[in-house]
PALUM-252476 format. One record per residue (C-alpha): residue in one letter; x, z negated, y negated. Coordinates in steps of 0.2 Angstrom, whole numbers, plus 5000, padded with zeros to 4 digits. Each point is the difference from the previous one (the first is absolute). Example, Ala and Ser with C-alpha at 12.3 -4.5 7.8 and 13.67 -1.06 7.14 Angstrom:
(atom "a" (5062 4961 5022))
(atom "s" (5006 5003 4983))
//
This chain:
(atom "m" (4962 5212 4627))
(atom "a" (5002 4992 5017))
(atom "l" (4990 4984 4996))
(atom "i" (4985 5010 4994))
(atom "k" (5001 5012 5014))
(atom "e" (5000 4985 5012))
(atom "i" (4985 4992 4991))
(atom "r" (4989 5015 5000))
(atom "q" (5004 5007 5017))
(atom "r" (5003 4984 5010))
(atom "t" (4988 4986 4993))
(atom "g" (5001 4991 5016))
(atom "l" (5019 4998 4998))
(atom "a" (4998 4992 4983))
(atom "i" (4988 4987 5008))
(atom "g" (5011 4999 5015))
(atom "v" (4999 4981 5002))
(atom "i" (4984 5003 5010))
(atom "a" (5007 5014 5010))
(atom "v" (5005 4994 5017))
(atom "g" (5009 5016 5005))
(atom "l" (5011 4999 4984))
(atom "i" (5004 4982 5003))
(atom "f" (5006 5004 5018))
(atom "f" (5011 5014 4992))
(atom "l" (5005 4989 4985))
(atom "v" (5006 4984 5008))
(atom "g" (5009 5007 5015))
(atom "g" (4999 4983 5008))
(atom "d" (4995 4996 5018))
(atom "l" (4981 4997 4997))
(atom "l" (4997 5000 5018))
(atom "g" (5015 4989 5005))
(atom "p" (5002 4981 5002))
(atom "n" (4998 4997 4981))
(atom "s" (4984 5010 4999))
(atom "m" (4985 4995 4990))
(atom "l" (4990 5012 5010))
(atom "l" (5003 4991 5016))
(atom "g" (4994 4984 4993))
(atom "s" (5017 4992 4998))
(atom "s" (5001 4986 4987))
(atom "r" (5018 5004 4995))
(atom "t" (4995 5010 4985))
(atom "t" (5010 4992 4986))
(atom "v" (5014 5011 4993))
(atom "g" (5007 4987 4989))
(atom "e" (4998 4985 4988))
(atom "i" (5001 5000 4981))
(atom "a" (4998 4984 4990))
(atom "g" (4992 4991 5015))
(atom "e" (4987 5014 5002))
(atom "d" (5000 5010 5016))
(atom "i" (5000 5019 4998))
(atom "s" (4989 5008 5013))
(atom "y" (5004 5017 5008))
(atom "e" (4984 5007 4992))
(atom "e" (5005 4995 4982))
(atom "y" (5018 5007 5003))
(atom "v" (4994 5017 5007))
(atom "q" (4988 5002 4985))
(atom "k" (5015 4997 4988))
(atom "i" (5010 5012 5010))
(atom "e" (4987 5013 4998))
(atom "q" (4999 4997 4981))
(atom "t" (5019 5003 4999))
(atom "k" (4999 5015 5011))
(atom "l" (4987 5008 4988))
(atom "s" (5011 4997 4986))
(atom "f" (5014 5009 5009))
(atom "q" (4989 5015 5003))
(atom "q" (4995 4999 4982))
(atom "n" (5018 5002 4995))
(atom "t" (5006 5013 5013))
(atom "g" (4984 5009 5005))
(atom "r" (5004 4998 5019))
(atom "n" (4999 4987 5014))
(atom "p" (5016 4989 5002))
(atom "s" (5012 5002 5014))
(atom "e" (5003 4986 5013))
(atom "n" (5015 4994 4990))
(atom "e" (4990 5001 4984))
(atom "l" (4986 4990 5008))
(atom "s" (5012 4986 5004))
(atom "s" (5004 4999 4982))
(atom "i" (4982 5000 4995))
(atom "r" (4997 4986 5012))
(atom "d" (5013 4990 4991))
(atom "q" (4993 5004 4983))
(atom "a" (4983 4995 5006))
(atom "w" (5007 4983 5005))
(atom "q" (5009 4998 4984))
(atom "a" (4984 5004 4991))
(atom "l" (4991 4986 5009))
(atom "i" (5014 4988 4996))
(atom "v" (4998 5004 4982))
(atom "e" (4981 4999 5000))
(atom "k" (5000 4983 5008))
(atom "i" (5014 4991 4991))
(atom "f" (5000 5009 4983))
(atom "a" (4981 5000 4996))
(atom "q" (5001 4981 4996))
(atom "q" (5015 5003 4989))
(atom "y" (4991 5014 4990))
(atom "e" (4985 4989 4998))
(atom "e" (5010 4985 4993))
(atom "l" (5010 5011 4988))
(atom "g" (4984 5009 4994))
(atom "l" (5008 5017 5005))
(atom "k" (4986 5014 5000))
(atom "v" (4999 5019 4999))
(atom "s" (4986 5004 4988))
(atom "d" (4988 5014 5001))
(atom "e" (5008 5008 4986))
(atom "e" (5017 4999 5008))
(atom "l" (4994 5007 5016))
(atom "v" (4992 5015 4991))
(atom "d" (5017 5003 4991))
(atom "m" (5009 4999 5017))
(atom "v" (4988 5014 5008))
(atom "q" (4996 5011 4986))
(atom "g" (5008 4994 4984))
(atom "k" (5018 5002 4992))
(atom "n" (5008 4990 5014))
(atom "i" (4995 5008 5016))
(atom "i" (5007 4990 5015))
(atom "g" (5014 5009 5011))
(atom "e" (4989 5001 5015))
(atom "l" (4988 5012 4991))
(atom "r" (5013 5009 4991))
(atom "r" (5009 5005 5016))
(atom "q" (4984 5005 5008))
(atom "l" (4993 5010 4986))
(atom "t" (5014 5013 4997))
(atom "n" (5000 5018 4995))
(atom "p" (5008 5009 5016))
(atom "e" (5009 5012 4989))
(atom "t" (5008 4988 4988))
(atom "g" (5000 4985 5011))
(atom "e" (4994 4990 4985))
(atom "f" (4985 4989 4997))
(atom "d" (4984 5010 4996))
(atom "r" (4987 4990 4990))
(atom "s" (4987 5013 5002))
(atom "q" (5000 4997 5019))
(atom "l" (4997 4981 4996))
(atom "i" (4985 5004 4989))
(atom "t" (4992 5012 5013))
(atom "f" (5002 4987 5013))
(atom "l" (4993 4985 4990))
(atom "q" (4985 5011 4994))
(atom "s" (4996 5005 5018))
(atom "l" (4999 4981 5004))
(atom "e" (4984 4999 4990))
(atom "t" (4990 5011 5012))
(atom "a" (5010 4995 5016))
(atom "d" (4992 4991 5014))
(atom "p" (5001 4981 5001))
(atom "q" (5013 5000 5014))
(atom "q" (5012 5010 4988))
(atom "q" (4996 4989 4986))
(atom "m" (5004 4985 5011))
(atom "f" (5016 5007 5005))
(atom "w" (5005 5003 4981))
(atom "a" (4995 4982 4996))
(atom "q" (5012 4994 5014))
(atom "q" (5014 5010 4993))
(atom "e" (4997 4993 4982))
(atom "q" (5001 4982 5008))
(atom "l" (5016 5004 5008))
(atom "f" (5007 5007 4983))
(atom "a" (4994 4984 4991))
(atom "d" (5008 4989 5014))
(atom "s" (5016 5009 4998))
(atom "r" (5000 4998 4981))
(atom "l" (4997 4981 5002))
(atom "r" (5015 4998 5011))
(atom "i" (5010 5010 4987))
(atom "k" (4994 4989 4986))
(atom "y" (5005 4985 5010))
(atom "d" (5017 5006 5004))
(atom "n" (5003 5006 4983))
(atom "m" (4995 4984 4992))
(atom "l" (5013 4990 5010))
(atom "a" (5013 5014 4999))
(atom "t" (4999 5001 4981))
(atom "s" (5001 4981 4999))
(atom "e" (5018 5001 5006))
(atom "y" (5012 4995 4986))
(atom "a" (5019 4998 4999))
(atom "t" (5008 4989 4987))
(atom "t" (5015 5003 4990))
(atom "v" (5010 4988 5011))
(atom "e" (4995 5009 5015))
(atom "a" (5005 5017 4992))
(atom "k" (5017 4993 4995))
(atom "m" (5003 4994 5018))
(atom "q" (4995 5017 5006))
(atom "h" (5012 5008 4988))
(atom "k" (5014 4988 5005))
(atom "m" (4997 5003 5018))
(atom "a" (5001 5019 4998))
(atom "n" (5015 5001 4988))
(atom "t" (5011 4985 5005))
(atom "i" (5014 5008 5011))
(atom "a" (5014 4992 5010))
(atom "d" (5016 5007 5008))
(atom "v" (5000 4991 5017))
(atom "s" (5012 5000 5015))
(atom "h" (4992 4994 5016))
(atom "i" (5003 4997 5018))
(atom "q" (4987 5000 5014))
(atom "i" (5003 4991 5016))
(atom "p" (4988 5007 5013))
(atom "y" (4993 4988 5013))
(atom "y" (5008 5010 5014))
(atom "a" (5016 4994 4994))
(atom "v" (4996 4984 5009))
(atom "s" (4997 5002 5019))
(atom "d" (4983 4996 5007))
(atom "s" (5008 4989 5013))
(atom "v" (5006 4988 4987))
(atom "v" (4983 4996 4995))
(atom "s" (4989 4990 5012))
(atom "l" (4981 5000 4998))
(atom "s" (4988 4989 5010))
(atom "e" (4982 5004 5004))
(atom "g" (4995 4985 4990))
(atom "e" (5009 5007 4984))
(atom "i" (4992 5017 5001))
(atom "k" (4983 4992 5002))
(atom "s" (5003 4989 4986))
(atom "y" (5006 5014 4989))
(atom "i" (4985 5011 5004))
(atom "n" (4988 4985 4995))
(atom "e" (5010 4996 4984))
(atom "n" (4999 5019 4995))
(atom "q" (4982 5004 5004))
(atom "d" (4998 5010 4984))
(atom "k" (5012 5013 5008))
(atom "y" (4993 4999 5018))
(atom "k" (4981 5000 4998))
(atom "v" (4993 5014 5010))
(atom "e" (4985 5011 4999))
(atom "e" (4990 5005 5016))
(atom "s" (5009 5015 5008))
(atom "r" (5004 5010 5016))
(atom "s" (5015 5008 5007))
(atom "i" (4998 5016 5009))
(atom "k" (5011 5012 5010))
(atom "y" (4994 5018 5002))
(atom "v" (5004 5017 5007))
(atom "r" (4996 5015 4989))
(atom "f" (4995 5017 5007))
(atom "p" (5002 5012 4985))
(atom "l" (4987 5014 4999))
(atom "q" (5013 5014 4997))
(atom "p" (4996 5018 5002))
(atom "s" (5007 5009 5015))
(atom "a" (5011 5016 4998))
(atom "e" (4984 5009 5006))
(atom "d" (4990 4992 4986))
(atom "s" (5013 5005 4987))
(atom "a" (5000 5018 5006))
(atom "t" (4981 5001 5000))
(atom "t" (4999 4993 4982))
(atom "l" (5014 5012 4994))
(atom "e" (4991 5015 5008))
(atom "t" (4984 4995 4992))
(atom "i" (5006 4998 4982))
(atom "q" (5011 5016 5002))
(atom "s" (4984 5009 5004))
(atom "l" (4990 4992 4985))
(atom "t" (5015 5004 4988))
(atom "v" (4998 5018 5004))
(atom "e" (4981 4999 4996))
(atom "l" (5004 4990 4984))
(atom "k" (5011 5015 4994))
(atom "e" (4986 5012 5003))
(atom "t" (4984 4990 4994))
(atom "p" (4993 5003 4983))
(atom "s" (4993 4983 4999))
(atom "d" (5015 4988 5001))
(atom "s" (4991 4984 4995))
(atom "a" (4986 5002 5012))
(atom "f" (5012 5004 5014))
(atom "v" (5011 4985 4998))
(atom "i" (4985 4988 4997))
(atom "r" (4993 5006 5017))
(atom "n" (5016 5001 5010))
(atom "s" (5013 4988 4992))
(atom "e" (5002 4981 5005))
(atom "a" (5008 4996 4983))
(atom "a" (4992 4986 4990))
(atom "n" (5000 5013 4985))
(atom "p" (5000 5017 5007))
(atom "f" (4998 5009 4983))
(atom "i" (5009 4992 4986))
(atom "t" (5003 5003 4982))
(atom "v" (5018 4996 4993))
(atom "y" (4998 4995 4982))
(atom "p" (5015 5003 4987))
(atom "g" (5013 4988 5004))
(atom "d" (4995 4996 5017))
(atom "p" (5011 5005 5015))
(atom "l" (4996 5012 5014))
(atom "p" (4998 4991 5017))
(atom "v" (5018 4994 5006))
(atom "n" (4999 5009 5016))
(atom "f" (4996 5016 4991))
(atom "t" (5015 4999 4988))
(atom "n" (5012 4994 5014))
(atom "n" (4997 5016 5009))
(atom "v" (4997 5013 4987))
(atom "d" (5010 5002 4984))
(atom "n" (4990 5012 4989))
(atom "p" (4983 5002 5007))
(atom "e" (4989 5015 4994))
(atom "v" (4982 5001 4997))
(atom "g" (4990 5007 5015))
(atom "v" (5014 4998 5013))
(atom "v" (4997 4988 5015))
(atom "y" (5014 4989 5005))
(atom "g" (5002 4991 5016))
(atom "p" (4996 4992 5012))
(atom "f" (5012 4986 4997))
(atom "l" (5002 4984 5009))
(atom "s" (4996 4986 4989))
(atom "n" (5007 4982 5000))
(atom "n" (4982 4994 5004))
(atom "s" (5000 5009 5017))
(atom "s" (4990 5015 4995))
(atom "y" (5003 5019 4998))
(atom "v" (4996 5006 4982))
(atom "s" (4998 5017 4992))
(atom "y" (4998 5002 4981))
(atom "k" (4994 5014 4989))
(atom "i" (5000 5000 4981))
(atom "t" (4983 5008 4997))
(atom "d" (5000 5000 4981))
(atom "s" (5012 4996 4985))
(atom "y" (4993 5000 4983))
(atom "e" (5002 4993 4982))
(atom "g" (4988 4986 4997))
(atom "a" (4998 4984 4990))
(atom "a" (5016 4993 4994))
(atom "r" (5007 4984 5007))
(atom "m" (5015 4990 4994))
(atom "r" (5009 4984 5003))
(atom "a" (5004 4985 4988))
(atom "s" (5004 4982 5000))
(atom "h" (4993 4987 4988))
(atom "i" (5002 4982 4994))
(atom "l" (4983 4993 4996))
(atom "l" (4998 4985 4988))
(atom "s" (4982 4995 5002))
(atom "t" (4988 4997 4985))
(atom "e" (4984 4998 5010))
(atom "g" (4989 4986 4993))
(atom "m" (5011 4997 4985))
(atom "d" (4995 5000 4981))
(atom "e" (5009 5010 4987))
(atom "d" (5013 4987 4997))
(atom "g" (5004 4999 5018))
(atom "k" (5001 5019 5002))
(atom "a" (5012 5000 4985))
(atom "q" (5012 4988 5008))
(atom "v" (5000 5010 5016))
(atom "k" (5003 5016 4990))
(atom "a" (5015 4992 4992))
(atom "r" (5007 4994 5017))
(atom "a" (4997 5017 5008))
(atom "q" (5010 5008 4985))
(atom "e" (5014 4988 5004))
(atom "v" (5000 5005 5019))
(atom "l" (5000 5018 4995))
(atom "d" (5015 4997 4989))
(atom "e" (5009 4991 5014))
(atom "v" (4996 5015 5012))
(atom "n" (5007 5013 4988))
(atom "e" (5015 4989 4997))
(atom "t" (5004 4996 5018))
(atom "g" (4992 5015 5009))
(atom "n" (4995 4988 5014))
(atom "f" (4981 5004 5000))
(atom "e" (4997 4995 5018))
(atom "v" (5008 4983 4998))
(atom "a" (4990 4997 4984))
(atom "a" (4984 5006 5009))
(atom "a" (5003 4987 5014))
(atom "q" (5004 4986 4987))
(atom "y" (4986 5004 4987))
(atom "g" (4987 5010 5009))
(atom "q" (4983 4992 5002))
(atom "d" (4991 5011 5013))
(atom "g" (5003 5004 5018))
(atom "t" (5013 5014 4996))
(atom "a" (5013 4987 4994))
(atom "q" (5006 4997 5017))
(atom "r" (5005 5018 5002))
(atom "g" (5008 5003 4984))
(atom "g" (4984 5005 4991))
(atom "d" (4998 5016 5011))
(atom "l" (4983 5007 4999))
(atom "g" (5003 5015 5012))
(atom "w" (4993 5017 4998))
(atom "f" (4984 5002 4991))
(atom "f" (4987 5012 4992))
(atom "k" (4996 4998 4981))
(atom "d" (4983 4994 5005))
(atom "n" (5007 4985 5010))
(atom "f" (5003 4990 4984))
(atom "v" (4992 4995 4984))
(atom "t" (5000 5013 4986))
(atom "e" (5013 4992 4989))
(atom "f" (5013 4998 5014))
(atom "a" (4997 5017 5008))
(atom "d" (5001 5009 4983))
(atom "a" (5017 4992 4996))
(atom "v" (5007 5003 5017))
(atom "f" (4995 5018 5002))
(atom "a" (5005 5005 4982))
(atom "t" (5018 4995 5005))
(atom "k" (5012 5015 5002))
(atom "s" (5015 4991 5007))
(atom "l" (5005 4986 5012))
(atom "g" (5003 4983 4994))
(atom "v" (4993 4985 4990))
(atom "i" (4986 5005 4988))
(atom "n" (5007 4992 4984))
(atom "k" (4983 4992 4994))
(atom "l" (4988 4988 5006))
(atom "v" (4984 5006 5008))
(atom "e" (4984 4989 4998))
(atom "t" (4986 5001 5012))
(atom "e" (4985 4988 5004))
(atom "y" (5012 4991 5012))
(atom "g" (5014 4997 4988))
(atom "y" (5016 5007 4994))
(atom "h" (5010 5012 5011))
(atom "i" (5018 5005 4999))
(atom "i" (5001 5016 5010))
(atom "k" (5014 5009 5009))
(atom "v" (4997 5018 5006))
(atom "t" (5009 5003 5016))
(atom "e" (4993 5017 5006))
(atom "l" (4993 5013 4988))
(atom "p" (4983 5009 5005))
(atom "e" (4999 5011 5015))
(atom "t" (4985 5011 5004))
(atom "k" (5004 5007 5018))
(atom "h" (4987 4995 5013))
(atom "q" (5001 5005 5018))
(atom "k" (4987 5000 5014))
(atom "i" (5007 4998 5018))
(atom "a" (4992 5002 5017))
(atom "v" (5007 4988 5012))
(atom "l" (4997 5004 5019))
(atom "e" (5005 4985 5010))
(atom "l" (4998 4996 5019))
(atom "e" (5005 4983 5006))
(atom "l" (5012 4999 5015))
(atom "i" (4991 4988 5011))
(atom "a" (4999 4996 5018))
(atom "s" (4986 5010 5009))
(atom "d" (4987 4992 5011))
(atom "i" (5010 5004 5016))
(atom "t" (5016 4992 4993))
(atom "r" (4990 4985 4994))
(atom "n" (4992 4998 5018))
(atom "d" (5017 5001 5008))
(atom "i" (5007 4986 4988))
(atom "f" (4985 4989 5003))
(atom "r" (5002 5001 5019))
(atom "n" (5018 4994 4998))
(atom "a" (4994 4986 4989))
(atom "d" (4986 4995 5011))
(atom "f" (5011 5000 5016))
(atom "f" (5012 4989 4991))
(atom "a" (4986 4988 4995))
(atom "a" (4992 5000 5017))
(atom "n" (5016 4995 5009))
(atom "s" (5005 4987 4987))
(atom "d" (4992 4984 5005))
(atom "d" (5010 4987 4991))
(atom "a" (5016 4999 4989))
(atom "a" (5012 5002 5014))
(atom "s" (4992 5016 5006))
(atom "f" (4998 5006 4983))
(atom "e" (5019 4999 4996))
(atom "e" (5004 5007 5018))
(atom "n" (4989 5015 4999))
(atom "a" (5006 5004 4982))
(atom "s" (5018 4999 5006))
(atom "t" (4996 5011 5015))
(atom "e" (4992 5014 4990))
(atom "n" (5012 4998 4985))
(atom "y" (4987 4995 4988))
(atom "q" (5005 4991 4984))
(atom "v" (4993 4983 4999))
(atom "l" (4997 4995 4982))
(atom "a" (4996 4982 4993))
(atom "a" (4989 4994 4985))
(atom "n" (5002 4982 4997))
(atom "n" (4990 4988 4989))
(atom "v" (4985 5013 4998))
(atom "g" (4987 4993 4989))
(atom "a" (4982 4999 5004))
(atom "n" (4995 5013 4987))
(atom "a" (5015 5012 5003))
(atom "r" (4996 5018 5002))
(atom "t" (5018 5006 5004))
(atom "l" (5012 4996 5013))
(atom "n" (5018 5003 4993))
(atom "n" (4998 5017 4993))
(atom "m" (4986 5005 5011))
(atom "t" (4984 5002 4990))
(atom "s" (4982 5000 5006))
(atom "a" (5004 4986 5012))
(atom "r" (4985 4989 4995))
(atom "e" (4992 5000 5018))
(atom "i" (5016 4994 5008))
(atom "v" (5001 4986 4988))
(atom "r" (4982 4995 5003))
(atom "w" (5003 5001 5019))
(atom "a" (5015 4988 4998))
(atom "f" (4989 4987 4990))
(atom "n" (4984 5002 5009))
(atom "d" (5002 5005 5018))
(atom "a" (5018 4998 5006))
(atom "s" (5009 4986 5008))
(atom "i" (5019 4998 5001))
(atom "g" (5007 5012 5013))
(atom "k" (4984 5011 5000))
(atom "v" (5003 5019 4999))
(atom "s" (4987 5011 4990))
(atom "t" (4991 5015 5005))
(atom "v" (5005 5016 4991))
(atom "f" (4997 5000 4981))
(atom "e" (4998 5017 4991))
(atom "l" (5008 5001 4983))
(atom "d" (5001 5014 4988))
(atom "d" (5016 5007 5006))
(atom "a" (5004 4990 5017))
(atom "y" (4993 4991 5015))
(atom "v" (5005 4982 5001))
(atom "v" (5001 4987 5014))
(atom "a" (5003 4982 4994))
(atom "l" (5006 4983 5007))
(atom "l" (4996 4984 4992))
(atom "t" (5016 4989 5000))
(atom "g" (4996 4986 4989))
(atom "k" (4987 4990 4990))
(atom "t" (5003 4989 4984))
(atom "e" (4986 4990 4993))
(atom "e" (4998 4995 4982))
(atom "g" (5008 4984 4995))
(atom "e" (5016 4991 4998))
(atom "g" (5015 5007 5008))
(atom "t" (5007 4992 5015))
(atom "i" (5016 5000 5011))
(atom "e" (4990 5008 5014))
(atom "n" (4998 5016 4989))
(atom "p" (5016 5010 5006))
(atom "e" (5001 5009 4983))
(atom "i" (4999 4984 4990))
(atom "r" (5012 4992 5011))
(atom "a" (5013 5014 4998))
(atom "q" (4997 5000 4981))
(atom "a" (5002 4981 4998))
(atom "t" (5015 4999 5012))
(atom "i" (5009 5013 4989))
(atom "a" (4995 4991 4984))
(atom "l" (5005 4983 5006))
(atom "r" (5016 5006 5008))
(atom "n" (5005 5008 4983))
(atom "e" (4996 4984 4991))
(atom "k" (5013 4991 5011))
(atom "k" (5012 5014 4998))
(atom "a" (4999 4999 4981))
(atom "e" (5004 4981 5001))
(atom "i" (5015 5004 5011))
(atom "i" (5006 5013 4988))
(atom "k" (4998 4989 4985))
(atom "e" (5010 4986 5008))
(atom "k" (5014 5012 5005))
(atom "i" (5002 5007 4982))
(atom "k" (4998 4984 4991))
(atom "g" (5013 4997 4987))
(atom "l" (5006 5019 5000))
(atom "e" (5002 5006 4982))
(atom "t" (5001 5019 5002))
(atom "l" (4991 5013 5008))
(atom "e" (5016 5006 5008))
(atom "a" (5003 4983 5008))
(atom "i" (4982 5001 5008))
(atom "k" (5004 5017 5006))
(atom "e" (5015 4994 5009))
(atom "v" (4989 4987 5009))
(atom "y" (4987 5013 5005))
(atom "p" (5007 5017 5002))
(atom "d" (4983 5007 5003))
(atom "a" (4995 4996 4982))
(atom "s" (4998 5014 4987))
(atom "i" (5006 4998 4983))
(atom "g" (4993 5011 4986))
(atom "t" (4997 5002 4981))
(atom "t" (4985 5003 4990))
(atom "p" (5004 5004 4982))
(atom "d" (4983 5002 4993))
(atom "l" (4989 4987 5009))
(atom "k" (4984 4996 4990))
(atom "m" (4992 4983 4999))
(atom "n" (4983 5008 5007))
(atom "a" (5008 5007 5015))
(atom "s" (4996 4994 5018))
(atom "v" (5012 5011 5009))
(atom "l" (5019 5000 5001))
(atom "p" (5007 5018 5002))
(atom "g" (5008 5002 5016))
(atom "i" (4993 4983 5007))
(atom "g" (4981 5000 4999))
(atom "f" (4986 4988 4994))
(atom "a" (5008 4985 4993))
(atom "p" (4990 4992 4986))
(atom "k" (5006 4982 5002))
(atom "a" (5018 5006 4999))
(atom "i" (4997 5011 4984))
(atom "g" (4991 4985 4992))
(atom "a" (5015 4989 5004))
(atom "v" (5011 5013 4991))
(atom "f" (4991 4999 4984))
(atom "g" (5000 4981 5001))
(atom "l" (5019 5001 4998))
(atom "q" (5007 4995 4983))
(atom "n" (5017 5008 4999))
(atom "s" (5010 5015 5005))
(atom "g" (5009 4996 5016))
(atom "d" (4987 4987 5006))
(atom "i" (4995 5001 5019))
(atom "t" (4983 4996 5007))
(atom "q" (4997 4988 5014))
(atom "p" (4998 5009 5017))
(atom "i" (4982 5007 5000))
(atom "s" (4990 5003 5016))
(atom "e" (4990 5016 5000))
(atom "d" (4992 5010 5014))
(atom "i" (5015 5012 5001))
(atom "g" (5013 4986 5001))
(atom "v" (5009 4988 4989))
(atom "i" (5005 5006 4983))
(atom "v" (5013 4993 4987))
(atom "a" (5001 5009 4983))
(atom "k" (5012 4999 4986))
(atom "l" (4996 5004 4982))
(atom "n" (5012 5011 4992))
(atom "s" (4991 5003 4983))
(atom "l" (4983 4998 4993))
(atom "i" (4992 5011 4986))
(atom "p" (4985 4990 4993))
(atom "a" (4984 5010 4994))
(atom "t" (5001 5002 4982))
(atom "e" (4985 4994 4989))
(atom "i" (4988 5014 4994))
(atom "a" (4988 5000 4986))
(atom "d" (4984 5005 5010))
(atom "y" (4996 4994 5017))
(atom "t" (4983 5009 5001))
(atom "r" (5006 5012 5013))
(atom "y" (5004 4986 5012))
(atom "q" (4984 4991 4996))
(atom "n" (4991 5017 5005))
(atom "e" (5010 5002 5016))
(atom "i" (4995 4982 5006))
(atom "t" (4982 5002 4995))
(atom "a" (4998 5017 5008))
(atom "s" (5008 4995 5016))
(atom "a" (4989 4984 5001))
(atom "s" (4984 5011 4995))
(atom "q" (5004 5012 5014))
(atom "r" (5001 4987 5013))
(atom "t" (4984 4991 4994))
(atom "a" (4986 5010 5009))
(atom "y" (5010 4998 5017))
(atom "m" (5003 4982 4997))
(atom "i" (4982 4996 4995))
(atom "m" (4994 5008 5016))
(atom "m" (5012 4991 5011))
(atom "a" (4996 4983 4992))
(atom "m" (4982 5003 5001))
(atom "e" (5001 5005 5019))
(atom "e" (5010 4984 5004))
(atom "l" (4988 4989 4990))
(atom "a" (4985 5008 5009))
(atom "g" (5008 4998 5017))
(atom "v" (4997 5018 5005))
(atom "k" (5000 5003 5019))
(atom "d" (5001 5017 5007))
(atom "y" (4993 5004 5017))
(atom "r" (4997 5018 4998))
(atom "y" (5013 5004 5013))
(atom "k" (4988 4995 5013))
(atom "f" (4988 5014 4995))
(atom "f" (5011 5014 4992))
//
């Protein structure tokens, strides 16, 4: 187990909050720069939560705790991108601690000692431990490993025991948040009236004819806009035009592409290694030593496909034969060898519909069983298992039609596994299967297969050599050194035929520029060091060198006419409003869509025979919720709506016919839909509301 190995072999890592070297690696920030604590700067506040300043030291300690949890789950140190995610998780954890602790206390939410014991060694082991304590052969949770680990803690040194106590506290904190979210999520309730409206919205259908008059049907020259009107419009619509602090950047990217010589060298090397792979008696050791693949020696279990690049190039691979090298889509050369093929433990594939009985008494279980039988009968009658799974399923598989994927018999509880593996044919098992989780309706989708294969993967990445990288860097450095301002930046890029790219409205915590990842240092430069018109030195990214130019700054606050983008957006919006009034006045009194078309030939007439009341899009036109609402407000066939202004133009619609939703006996399904939808949003909405109430301010971009 990765965690135990780390604890036993690297005790200092487990208590890394006191390890200065680890912190330097961990935070990746500029500890010796202008924001440095080490140089005596007073600017050491990374944010504010509920009126409390969050110090750099406190944040770094929380990062380390989160990083240790990552190591616990993966058995390795995080990459730079993963470290970025860890920092965000640590920040969120601080927010939760600061603003939810009082809520927990007021509500009396606790995690008892008995509950914590159950989480770490009882019947309900938490996911973090289950993922970590797995049998490498089956990939399943191994309770014996857990028992061994817990027993070893009795004689462990104090530092190791301290580490485990910290982990238990993290588990308890996580459970408290789950309780809080679940308490509010399960308080969601939909009334019958709401359910009837949901049913009505989903099943009331109109046959509609409509005409859309685009705003370009009126020339811009017809509409006059004054500076004062635009300014007033922005002020009156600040909800649309409030801005976050941002920067606008132009940059030239120098890709680190391998040269022809690099490609030839890599190909020559892997060809030589491929010959050795054919002759070596120890395939696994050879590829582990020489391959750059993430998993150089893999086991393909029954039902799992061979690597795509392998099957794309080889039709019927044989055991013991080496194939390749092939050029992959990941810019690498790969050779493959199936080293063994054997009959092993069977795997099969099935789908299920679970109706849960957890926490119910016998009467409750009996009701669920009766309902499950009704669902089974419905599935047998309609044959629509996947639809029924999405509608009735009560676990995470419902959203994928109940699919459980391929699995070994030991992956599931005995009752479920016995029922599935006893089946000799595909299709729905015509009986309910009861387990500790509830009643299952099961469909076998693939019968058991037993073929296992072991594959050696010899892969070498095709990357730029040091010589090539140095050549590319010299070009980038020469460009940066000779570009003193925006004018010379553009001129030099044009002279050298370099492509200048733009990234506008870049946020303070952004880590990408357009589709360019690992660009955090460029963003930090733009916010902390750059002034408008300043050209950067060369930034080194994973796959390119970059030279940047700061072209604009936007401070947080209300939008103003001085902001070019807001000015442009407001100008278009106000112009369209005026055009809408012109259009409405010109078609006033016209009683048919055809008559409107004669006035505006650019308008488009269409028909939607199956428009639902809950729709927000008119097919062939676009987002038009106001127009759709107006349609369903018409009373009689042949009635026409008033002209409706939408973002896409002015719309007039005619009701041809209306099929009202029929009354049904049971609206439970719609109540469940409304409740489930609201419950799924609850945790996110709680977090957003609490952050807003706490006045969270984030200054981390100054440090990371």
